[in-house]
Each structure stands twice: as structure tokens, then as C-alpha cells.
N, C-alpha and C positions, 0 to 999 in steps of 0.2 A: 627607638627605631628612627632612622632618618626618613625624611619625606619621600625620597626616591624609592626606598625599600617598601614603604607603605603603599605608594602608588602602584608599584609593580605587583605587589601582593593582591591588591584590590582588582587590578586589571586581569591578573591570572585567574582569580576566582570568578570574575565575571565571564571570562572566555569559557571556562569549564562549564558554568551554568548554561550559557547559550548553546554550547555544543551538546550538552545533555538534553536540553529541551528540543533542539532540532532533531537529534537522533530518535527521541521518543515519539515525536510527531510523525516522522517518516515511517516508523514501524507500524502505525495504525493505518488501515486501509481508508482511502478517501471515498467519498460518495461515487466518484467516477470509477474507482477500482471495483466497488461493489456492483455498479451497473454493468461494467465490462464482464465481470464474472457471471452475472445473471444472463446477459446477452449470449455469452458463450454456451451456457447450459441450455438455453432455449433453442439455439441453433442446433445443438447436438440432439435435442429432443425431436426437432423437426426432421433431421436426417434419419433418425431411428424410425419415425412414423412413415416416412417415404419408403425406407428400406422394407419395412413391414408390409406396406401396401403393395409394393412391387413383388414381394414374395407371395402374397395372396393371389395375385393375378396369374402366376405361373402354375397354380394348382387347379 
């Protein structure tokens, strides 16, 4: 193989590996994503409690 073909092959394989690693890391939730989801659930729980309390007062 000529040097140019070998260099192109190595570059292509490197690009594929970098793309795969990048895609794999993005598919896993980050700590910030987990905290956002936890925050969303807690806010929903607070709304439910407030709704439940307001329903109690009407009876």
C-alpha cells in the first residue's frame, strides 16, 4: 500500500472511533440531566400536594 492510502485508512478509522465515542457519551444522561429530571418530579409532587390540600379545604 502506498503511504497516502495507509494515511487515509488510519484517518478514516480514527474518525469512526471518535464519532462512535461521541455518540455513545451523548446517549448517557449527564449529572445535570438527572438533576433536571429529579427537579421536574419534585415540582410535580409539590403541585399534586397543593392540589390535594386545596381539594380538602372545599369539603
